[in-house]
C-alpha positions in Angstrom: -33.3 65.7 97.1 -30.3 64.0 95.6 -30.8 65.1 92.1 -30.9 68.9 93.5 -27.7 68.5 95.7 -26.0 67.0 92.4 -27.0 70.2 90.3 -25.9 72.4 93.2 -22.7 70.7 93.2 -22.4 71.2 89.5 -22.9 75.0 89.8 -20.6 75.7 92.3 -17.9 74.0 90.6 -17.8 70.2 91.7 -16.5 67.6 89.8 -18.7 64.4 88.5 -16.8 61.4 90.6 -15.8 59.9 87.6 -13.7 62.7 86.6 -12.7 63.5 89.7 -8.6 63.6 90.0 -7.0 63.3 93.3 -3.0 63.7 94.5 -3.2 59.8 94.8 -4.0 59.4 90.9 -1.0 62.1 90.5 1.5 59.7 92.5 0.2 56.6 90.6 0.7 58.3 87.2 4.2 59.6 88.0 5.3 56.1 89.6 3.9 54.4 86.5 6.0 56.9 84.1 8.9 56.7 86.4 9.1 52.9 86.2 8.6 52.5 82.7 11.2 55.3 81.9 13.8 53.4 83.8 13.3 50.2 82.6 13.4 51.8 79.2 16.9 53.5 79.4 18.3 50.6 81.4 17.4 48.1 78.9 19.0 50.6 76.3 22.4 51.5 78.3 22.6 47.9 79.8 23.2 49.6 83.0 20.1 49.9 85.4 22.0 51.6 88.3 22.8 54.4 85.9 19.2 54.5 84.7 17.9 54.7 88.2 20.1 57.8 89.3 19.2 59.7 86.1 15.6 59.5 86.4 15.9 60.4 90.2 17.4 63.6 88.9 15.4 64.0 86.0 11.7 63.0 87.2 11.4 66.1 89.8 12.4 68.3 87.0 10.1 66.8 84.5 7.3 67.2 87.5 8.0 70.5 88.7 8.0 72.2 84.6 4.8 69.8 84.2 2.6 71.5 87.2 4.2 74.7 86.5 2.9 74.7 82.8 -0.6 73.1 83.6 -1.5 75.5 87.1 0.4 78.4 86.0 1.5 79.3 82.6 -1.5 78.0 80.7 -4.0 79.1 83.0 -2.2 82.8 82.8 -1.3 83.1 79.3 -3.1 80.6 76.9 -6.3 80.8 78.5 -6.1 84.6 78.2 -4.6 84.3 74.9 -1.0 85.6 75.6 0.4 83.0 73.2 3.5 85.0 72.8 4.4 85.5 76.5 3.4 81.9 76.6 5.8 81.0 74.4 9.0 82.8 75.6 8.2 81.7 79.2 7.9 78.3 77.8 11.4 78.5 75.7 12.6 80.2 79.2 11.6 77.5 81.7 13.0 74.7 79.0 16.6 76.9 79.6 16.5 76.7 83.1 15.7 72.9 83.1 18.5 72.4 81.0 20.8 74.2 83.1 19.7 72.6 86.3 19.7 69.0 84.7 23.4 69.2 83.4 25.0 70.2 86.6 23.0 67.8 88.7 23.9 64.7 86.3 27.6 66.2 85.5 28.2 66.5 89.7 26.1 63.8 91.1 25.9 60.8 88.5 28.6 60.7 85.7 30.4 63.6 83.5 29.3 62.0 80.6 25.8 63.6 80.6 24.5 62.0 77.4 25.8 58.6 77.4 23.6 57.1 74.7 25.4 60.0 72.2 28.2 58.7 70.0 30.8 60.5 72.2 31.6 61.7 75.6 29.6 64.9 76.0 31.0 66.7 79.2 29.7 70.3 78.1 26.1 71.6 77.0 26.2 71.1 73.2 23.8 71.9 70.8 22.7 68.5 70.3 22.6 67.7 73.7 20.6 71.0 74.6 18.2 70.1 71.8 17.9 66.2 72.9 16.9 67.2 76.3 15.0 70.1 76.1 12.6 68.3 72.8 12.5 65.5 75.7 11.2 67.8 78.1 9.0 69.3 76.3 7.6 65.8 75.2 7.0 64.9 78.8 5.3 68.4 79.4 3.0 68.0 76.4 2.0 64.5 77.1 0.7 65.4 81.0 -0.8 68.6 79.5 -2.5 66.6 77.0 -4.1 64.5 79.9 -5.0 67.5 81.7 -6.7 69.0 78.8 -8.4 66.1 78.0 -9.6 65.4 81.5 -10.8 69.2 81.8 -12.4 68.8 78.7 -14.2 65.5 79.5 -15.5 67.1 83.2 -16.9 70.4 81.4 -18.7 68.2 78.8 -20.2 66.1 81.8 -21.3 69.2 83.5 -22.8 70.7 80.3 -24.4 67.5 79.6 -25.7 67.3 82.9 -27.4 70.8 83.3 -28.8 70.5 79.8 -30.4 66.9 81.1 -31.9 68.8 83.9 -33.3 71.7 81.7 -34.6 69.6 79.4 -36.3 67.9 82.3 -37.5 71.0 83.9 -39.0 72.0 80.2 -40.7 68.9 80.0 -42.7 69.3 83.4 -43.5 72.3 82.5 -44.9 71.6 79.2 -46.7 68.8 80.7 -48.1 70.9 82.9 -49.6 73.5 80.6 -52.4 71.0 79.6 -55.3 73.5 79.4 -57.1 73.2 83.1 -60.1 75.0 81.0 -61.2 71.0 80.6 -61.5 70.8 84.4 -63.7 74.0 84.7 -66.1 72.8 81.9 -65.9 68.9 83.5 -67.0 70.5 87.1 -69.7 72.6 85.5 -71.3 69.7 84.0 -71.0 67.5 87.3 -73.0 70.7 88.6 -75.6 70.5 85.8 -76.0 67.0 86.5 -76.6 67.3 90.1 -79.0 70.0 89.9 -80.9 67.7 87.6 -80.5 64.9 89.7 -78.9 62.9 86.9 -77.8 59.2 86.9 -74.4 60.6 84.9 -73.0 62.4 88.0 -71.4 59.3 89.6 -69.9 58.3 86.4 -68.4 61.5 85.3 -66.8 62.4 89.0 -65.4 58.4 88.5 -63.8 59.6 85.1 -63.1 63.0 86.0 -60.7 60.9 89.3 -59.0 58.6 86.9 -58.0 61.4 84.8 -57.1 63.8 87.5 -54.9 60.6 88.9 -53.3 60.1 85.6 -52.3 63.8 85.4 -50.8 63.8 89.1 -48.9 61.0 89.2 -48.4 59.2 86.0 -46.8 62.4 84.3 -44.3 62.4 86.8 -42.5 59.5 85.0 -40.2 60.4 81.9 -42.5 57.6 80.1 -45.4 56.3 80.8 -47.4 52.9 79.4 -49.2 53.5 76.2 -52.2 52.0 77.5 -52.5 54.2 80.3 -52.3 57.2 78.1 -55.1 55.7 75.8 -57.5 55.1 78.8 -56.7 59.0 79.7 -58.1 59.7 76.4 -60.8 57.7 76.1 -62.0 59.2 79.8 -61.4 62.5 78.0 -63.9 61.6 74.9 -66.5 60.3 77.3 -66.5 63.3 79.4 -66.9 65.1 76.2 -69.7 63.3 74.9 -71.5 64.2 78.0 -71.1 67.7 77.5 -71.9 68.1 73.8 -74.4 65.1 73.8 -76.1 64.3 70.7 -74.7 67.5 69.4 -71.3 65.9 68.6 -70.6 62.6 66.4 -67.3 61.0 67.2 -65.7 57.9 65.8 -62.9 56.3 67.6 -60.9 53.3 66.4 -58.3 51.6 68.5 -56.2 48.6 67.4 -52.6 46.7 68.1 -51.1 45.7 71.1 -50.2 48.2 73.3 -48.5 45.9 75.8 -45.0 47.0 76.8 -45.0 49.8 75.1 -44.2 53.3 76.2 -44.9 57.1 75.4 -44.1 60.4 77.1 -47.4 61.1 79.4 -49.8 63.4 78.4 -48.5 63.6 75.0 -51.9 62.8 73.1 -54.4 64.4 75.3 -53.7 68.0 73.9 -54.6 66.7 70.5 -57.7 65.5 71.5 -58.3 68.5 73.5 -57.4 70.6 70.7 -60.4 69.2 68.8 -63.2 69.8 71.1 -61.2 73.3 72.0 -61.2 74.5 68.6 -63.2 72.6 66.5 -66.6 71.6 68.8 -66.5 74.0 71.2 -66.2 76.7 68.2 -68.7 74.7 66.0 -72.4 75.5 65.1 -74.6 72.9 63.8 -73.1 69.3 63.1 -69.9 68.5 64.5 -67.4 65.4 63.8 -64.2 64.3 65.2 -62.5 61.2 64.4 -60.0 59.5 66.2 -57.9 56.6 64.9 -54.9 54.8 67.1 -53.0 51.9 65.4 -50.0 50.2 67.0 -48.1 48.0 64.7 -45.0 46.7 66.2 -43.1 49.2 67.6 -44.7 52.3 65.4 -47.9 54.2 66.9 -50.2 55.9 64.2 -52.3 58.2 65.7 -54.4 60.2 63.3 -57.4 62.7 64.6 -59.6 64.9 62.7 -62.1 67.4 63.6 -64.8 69.8 61.7 -63.4 73.3 61.0 -65.4 76.2 62.4 -67.8 77.6 59.7 -69.0 80.5 61.0 -66.3 82.3 63.0 -63.4 83.4 60.5 -61.1 84.3 63.9 -61.5 80.7 65.2 -60.7 79.3 61.9 -57.1 81.3 62.2 -56.7 79.9 65.7 -57.1 76.0 64.1 -54.9 76.8 61.8 -52.5 78.3 63.8 -52.5 75.1 66.1 -52.8 76.8 69.5 -51.0 76.2 72.7 -51.7 72.5 72.4 -50.0 71.6 69.7 -47.3 74.0 69.8 -46.8 72.1 73.4 -47.0 68.5 71.3 -44.4 69.6 69.1 -42.0 71.4 71.6 -42.0 68.0 73.6 -41.3 65.9 70.5 -38.3 68.0 69.9 -37.1 67.9 73.0 -38.1 63.7 74.1 -37.9 62.3 71.1 -35.0 61.8 68.3 -35.8 63.2 64.9 -36.0 59.7 63.1 -38.0 58.4 66.0 -41.7 60.5 65.1 -43.5 62.1 62.1 -45.9 64.7 62.8 -48.3 65.9 59.8 -51.0 68.9 60.5 -52.8 69.8 57.6 -56.6 71.2 56.4 -58.3 68.9 53.6 -62.1 68.9 52.8 -63.0 71.3 55.3 -61.4 68.7 58.2 -58.2 70.1 60.5 -56.0 66.8 60.6 -53.3 66.0 62.9 -51.5 62.7 61.8 -48.7 61.5 63.8 -46.0 58.7 64.0 -44.2 57.6 66.8 -42.0 54.8 67.7 -43.1 53.4 70.7 
């Protein structure tokens, strides 16, 4: 519920809290700027009273021009790429500011409007005009740079959050794509076993229940214990052994320390399912599947191989293409892991279809 509310907020233009600027932030910024400027010019002229008066006149002009640029000129002319009009209006604004500042300083503070100059300045000279306009432009540029930076951080944060939500949604969809045919086949097996009154039926139901529990609950997490994933695979294999009986030879090797290792849930199961779907179920005669799982430090080496169907050419083409299962795994690796964190190889050799995955866990 919280995530949905946050996402709705982003879509409706709400700002992430860490980048939300309120009027209090504006007031604090200008007060700090005013204090620093007053102390600076008071030290230069050795006259803090004069510095205070000139800044009391200058800062309302700074603030007015800065906000006029940020909230009117830039949205209307820069963001719409009307740069010439923007430049002309900015120059006009600076000139108006020059006239206002000169008259206020001349009549309210001192007739020497530029005490830092070499002589007395009691009129609008070229030097006074350029110095004042460049100084004002500096203040406007400084305030604008802060605004543009905050806006960029805000938009980047929104984009990052939306991409994350989209990634999570896509990953959930991909996890939900694990073939339901397996469950239908297993239910058919249970039905056959119950008709035969086989003692294997309770065991099959228990293993299927464990797999369904894993699918329903464990896959809600972004990462799952590697041991739980391997347990799910073992249940899968045991159920398929019952289904194919003696027609299928499976070699399974599991080694290494799996404690405190995590993996994207249901990442390995489609690779196993692919062997049965495109190998064993399509084959006629002897069928062979090899599964090897090895964990060394933080590296999982997962290898799986199956006999390529001999009789059915169409099935062979389907096996080469990899089917939905392998495409699903490739996409989830791309979305959920950095490229340097995994290595996936898919190839055919000696009439066997091989999948070799190395993954940091």
